[in-house]
N, C-alpha and C positions, 0 to 999 in steps of 0.2 A: 605115608607122608613123613618127610625128614624130621619134622619137629617132634613127632611122637614115637617114631620108629628107631631113631638112632640114639646112641648113648649121649652124644653131645646135645641133641635136641631135648632129651629128657632132662638133662642137667640145666638147660636154659629155662625150661618150664619151671623147674624147681627154684631157680634163681629169681624168676619174675614173680612167682606166687609168694616166695619167701620175702622178697622186698616189699611187696604189698602188705603182707602180714606184719612186718616190722613197723611200717608206717602206721598201721592201725594200732599196734601196741603202744607206740609213742603217743598217739592221740589219746588212747584209753588211759594210759598212765598219767598223762597231764590232766585229764578229766578227773581221775581218782584223787590226784593231789589236791583238788579243790575241797575234798572232804576235810583234810587237815586245815586248810586255809579257813574254811567255814567254821570249824571248831575253835580256832584261835581268835578269829576276828568277828565272829557272829554273823557272817554273810550267808547267802543261800545260793551260791554259784552252782554247786553240784546238782541240786534239785532243779534249778533252771535249765541246766543242760539235759537232765533226764526228761524234762517236759518237752524239750526240743527233739529228743531222740526216742520218743515213745511210740505211739501208734501212727506216726506220720508216714506217708507213702515213701518218702525218700529214705527214712530210717529202715523201713521194711525191705526196700530194695537193697540198701547197703548191707543189711544183715544177711540176705540171701547170697549176695556176691561174696561176702566174707566167708560164709559157710562153704560155698563152692571152692573158694581159694584154699581153705583148710583141707577139704576132701582131696582136691587135686594134688596139693603139696604132699600130703601123707601117702596117697596112692603111688605117686612117682618115687617117693622115698623108699617104699617097699620094693617097687619094681627094680630100682637101681641097686638096692642091697642084694636082692636075689640074683640079679644079673652079675654083680661083682663076685659073689660067692661061687656061682657056677663057673665063671671064667677062671677063678683061682683053683678050683677043684681040690684035689688032695694036698696040694702045696699051700693051701690057705694059711695054715698055722705057721709054716716055715717062713712064708712071705711076711706075715705080721710080725714075727720075731725079729726080722731084719730091719723093720721100718722104725729105727730109733728116732728119726726126725719127725715122725708123725705124732701129733699130740693125742692125748686120751680122748678128748671130745670128738676128734675126727674119726676115731675107730669105734665110737659108741653113739653116733648121731641117731641111729634108729631107736636105740634103747632110750636115749634122752627124749626123742620125739614121742615115744609111747608113754613115758612118764608125764610129759607135758599134755598129751592128748587126754590121759586119764584125769588129770586135774582140771583140764578144760571142761570136761563133762561135769565134774563136781561144781565148777564155777558157774556153768550155765544153770545148773539146778538151783544153786544158792541165790543167783541174781537175775539172770535173764528170765527164768521160769516165773519168778515172783514180780518181775517188773514189766518188760515189754510183752511177754506172752499173756500175763494177767490182764494187761490193759487192752490187748487186741481181742481176747476172747471174752472179757468181762467175767472171767472165772476167778474167784478169790483164792489165790494160791498161798497167801500168807495173811497175817493179821494187820498188815500195813497197806496204806494207799500205794498202788503200783508206782506212782510218780514221786513218792517220798523215798527215793533211793537212799538218802542219808540215814533214815531211820532203819531201813533194811540192813544196810552194811553195819551200822553201829550195833544193832541187836545181835548180829551173827558173831562179831568179833569181841563183844564185851559180855558175853553170856557165861560168866564164871569160868569153870574149868573147861567147859565145852568151847568157849571162845578162845581159850589158850591153845587147845588142841588144834582148832582151825587156823589160828595164827601160825603155829609151828608147821602145819601141813602146807600152808601157803609159802612159808619160807623155804621149805624143801622144794616146792614147785619152782620158785623163783631162782633158786640155785641151779636147778636143772636147766631152766630157761636161759640163764646166763651162759652156761657152757655151750648150749645149743646155738645161741645167737653169736657168741664170740667166734665160733668156727664158721657158722652158717653165713654170716655177713661177708667175711673176707672170701669165703669160697664162692659166693654168688658174684662178687666183684671180679674174682679171678675168671669165672666162667664167662663173664661179660667182656673180657678182653684185657683186664689189668693184671697180666700174668708174667710180665718180664721181671728181671732181677731188680730193676730200679723200683718198681711199684709194689712188689710182693711184700717187703717189710712194712711199707706204708699202709697197705690195705689190712694187714694183720692188726696194726695199731687202730685203724678205723673200726675194725670189727670189735675189738675190745672196748673201745670208747662207746660205740653205739649200744653194745650189750650192757655196759655198766650204766649208762644213762637210762635205758629202757627199763631194766630191772630195778634200778634205784628209785624210779618214780613210784613203782608198785611197793617196793620194800619200805619206803618212808611211811606209807599209809599203814601197812601191816604192823610195823614196829611201833607206830604211834598208838594204834588201838591196843596192841599188846601191853604197852605201858599203862594206858588208861584202865584196862581190865585188871591188871595186877594191882594198880593203885586202889581201885574200888574194892578189891578183895581184901586188901590189907587194912583198909579203914574200918 
């Protein structure tokens, strides 16, 4: 089948799954921003969203589709990387040395993807394991109510030095995510047809803007809790 057997088809699959994951990250980042809004204004928006996305059938289906998207995206990333290395053969390093116009993120997308995947596993353990999984299985995986996501997040990021370490780890993850998205978004748009000289500079800007907004939503939350944690330790 052309879609999975050709290089162009594989890139198209990467673009489609990548776009889907970016949309999810934008939603997830907006949801997480509610944590800061709740802390400032005393609302409960984040926990309300958690109750909507707990053990409901649509949330479970969404989680399964998301997991499939991550697996497919990462699988084809590895396939394309191996394919490109084989095609270059012994001239790989000479070719890379001549590509002065290729940015760093473009040449390290797989490495960035592996870093992101590693932190995704950590993120799933810290939150999904203690929230949706705990609610589905009725197994207590933390000391908190699975629907009290606000308490779970706050406890992790404000736990003294441990909380500071987690905040710094998430900042590293977000920086890697920014580089991955800034190249990935415009590369996906290019694969989908916006590859002429008129649109190429524009989609590069779009990629940077989307990456900055997406990562910024998560970064605001981490920086906020880092500040709260440091403030508590200093008092």
